[in-house]
N, C-alpha and C positions, 0 to 999 in steps of 0.2 A: 504494500500500500504506500502511495506517495507520502512524503513528509515535507510539508511546505513551511515548517516552522523556521528553518534557517532563512528562507527567502523573506518571510514576514519580518524577521528581526532586522535583516540588512536593509530592506525597503524602508522600514520605519526610521532607522537610524539615519539613512541618507536624506529623506525628505525633511526630517527634523533638524538637519545640520550637525548631527553628532558624529557622522562619518563622512569622509570625503567622497565626492561623487565618483572619482576615479577608482578608489579602493572598492566602493560598493559595486560598481559595474564589473570590476574584475572578479570579485567574490561570487556575484550572481552568475556570471558567465562560466565559472568553473564548477558550479553545482551540478550534480548528476542530472541528466535530462529529465528523469521522472520526478525530480524534486523542484523543477522549475515550473512556475505557474504559466498558464497558457499565454498570457500577455507578453512574456519575454522569451518564450520557447522559440528557438530557431533564429533569434536575433543576435547580431554581432555585438561585441563589447562596446563599441562607440555608440551604436544604436541604443543600447541599454543605458549608457551614460546620459545621452540626450533625453531619454524618457524620464530618468530620475531628476534631471534639471527641471523638466516640465512639471513633475510632481511636486518638487520643492517650491517652485514659483506659485503653483496652484494652491498649495496649502497656505502659504502666506497671504494669498488674495482673499481668504475667508475671514481675515482679521483686519480691522481698521487701525489697530495699534500694532506695535512690534511684539509678537508673542514670545514668551519664554517657556520652552517646552521641557517637561520632565517626562520620564517614561519608566516602565517596568516590563520585564519579560515574564513576570509572574501573573497569569490570568486572574488569580484571586485578588490581586491588588488593584484592579481597575482596568480602565481602557488602555489602548495602545499609547496614547499621548495625553498629557494634561498641560493646558496653558496656565501657568502660575499667575498671569496678570488678570485674566478674565474669569478664571475658575472653570473654563470649558474643558470637558472631556472629549477626546477625539478617538473615534474608532475607524481604523483603516481596513478596507477590504481590497484584496488584490485581484478581485474579479467576481463576476456573478456566479461562477461555479465554485465558490468557496463557501465553507460552512459558516452559518450565521451565529451559531452558538455551540460550544462544547460544554455540556452540562453534566454535573456529577449525578450519581445515582440518587442521592437524597433530594436533589432539586426536582428530578423527574417524579420521584415518589410523592413529593409534596404536590406537584402539579396535577397528579391524577388521584390524589387522596388515598394513596397506598399507605395507610397508617400502620400496617403490619410489616412494612418494609419487605414485601415479597420480591420486588425487583432486585434488591440487594441480595437476597437469598438465592434467587435464580442465577443471577450473573456471577456471583462469587463462588457458589458451589460448583458450577461448571468450570470455572477457572481453576479451582483447587483440584478437581478431577483431572483436568488436562495436564497440570503440573505433575501429578502422580503418574500419569501415563508416560510422560516424557522421561521421568526418572527411571521408569522400568523398561525403557527402550521400545515403547510401543511404536508401531508404524504409522504412516500418515493417515491411513484409512480409519484407524481407531480415533485419532485426534479429530478428524473430520466428522466422524459419527458423534462424538461428544459435542462438537460445535452445533451440529444439527439438532441434537436433543435439547440443548440450551435454548435455541431459537424456537423450537416447538413449544417448550414450556412457557417461554416469554410471550409468544404470540397468543397462546391460549389465555394467559393471565390478562394481557392487555385487552383482549376482546371481552372478557368477563368484567373487567374493572371499568372500562370506559364506555364501550358500546357506540353505536352509530347515532348520528343526529347532532343536535346542538351541543357544542362543547361544554362540559361542566365548568362552573365559574372559575376554579383555579386554573384549569387548562386554558380556558379562554384568556385569562389575564396573563398567564405565562407566555402564550404565543404572541399576544399583542406587545408585550414588553420586548421580546426578542426581535420582533419586526421593527421596533423603534431603536434597537441597539442597546437596550437594557438587558444585560445577560447575567449580571452577578446575582447569585441567589439571595443575598441579603437585601438588595434593592427591589427585587421582584416580590419577595415576601412582605417587605415593609410597606410597599405601595398598595399591596392587596389588603393588608390589615388596616391601614389608615385611610385608604381611599384617596390619598393625596397623590398628585402626579409628581413623579420624580423628574428632575431636570434632564432633558434628553441630551445625549452626546451628539457631537457633530459627526455624522456618519458619512464617510467619504469612500468612494470606490475608484480604484485605479482605472485609468482610461488612456489608451495609447496616444491619442491625439492631444488630449488636454492635460494629461498627467494625473489629475484627480478631479472627480465630479461628485456632486451630491448623490447619495445612494438612497433611493426611495422605494421601500417595499412594505411600508407599514400598513396594517389592516385599517380600514376606515372606522371611525368612531361609531357610526350608525349602522354598521353591518354586523350580522351574526357570523360566528365562526362555526362551521359545520364539520364534524368528523365524518368523512365520506368513506374511508376504508381503513380497516385494521387487517393487515394481511401478512402472510408468510411467503416471502419471495424465495428464490432458490437458495439464498444464502443468509437472509436476515428476516427479522420480524420488524414491522414498521407501522406507524400511525400516520395517516394522511388526513389533513384538514384543509378546508377551503373557505375563503371569505365569500359571503353570499352576494356581495355587490362587486367587489374588486376582482374576484376570482384568483386573488393571491393564494398560493398553495403552500402549506407548511408540511414538512416531512420530518418525523422524529424516528430515529433508528439507533440501535446500539452499536457500540464499538469497543475494542480493547486496544488502546493506543500505544502501548510500550512493550519492549522486549523484556524478558525475565532472566536474571542471572541465576543459573542453577548452582547448586553447592560445589560442583566441580569447576566453576568459573566460566563455563561456556554459556553464552547468551542464547536463549531460545527466542526465535523470531516472534515479533508481535502478531504475525499471521496465525500463530497457534492459539491466540486469545488466552494469554496467560498472565496479563498484567494490566492494571489501570482500566477497569471496566467503566464505561461512561456512555453518554448518548450524544449524538450530533443532531442539530436542528438546522434544516435548510428551509428558506422561505423564498419564493419566487413566483 
């Protein structure tokens, strides 16, 4: 599975002025092809550099003052960038085919009122089983069988817990928050409990011609969000919901995003689903 984290960090550092354009372009150009996002794939180093300059100029154009950016690579600490002068949070998207949120198990459990934490039990028990299989030298077919069993259990639970039709209040709120760029669990839950709107981040999307443009995929305030499908695809379980007016579609599906270091020091690939269970949310 592609890993776009390195690109995201380099891109953010370049447009914020924390890394030279020349160095950023060089680093992006030397990333493995599968880890380059679509917008720079196949582009030469100078083309990438020019794109980063456009991105840097575009970012500054969204501020009337001279911004002072701070940042963190830790998703739990907030958005990609923070303007210390205006207090504006900035979320950078490197393309429409990028995940809108990477949510922990507890956040998804909250969103679907999974008070018994069944999602965690399903995802983690499967992960532990696959670790055991790897340690005993199991072949690929056994690992794949375990992955399939986990998704069967998850799909069945999601179907019984959510159901089709108008999204339950927490799920509705969660998807609206993500569509506006509010992805931290604490801000999602707090705004649901208080009913007060959280200040929205400046949501920007990479664009080859303009560098960065406003990223607009928010559900409309006066539309309902309808759960249209809860399905078991060939490799995952997923929930599909759609805005009744905008037709914006949200897709929630599980992932295991990291490799696992076995006792012998060898790292088992993330494709074995053996570390960091989570969920991805796409809206488009």
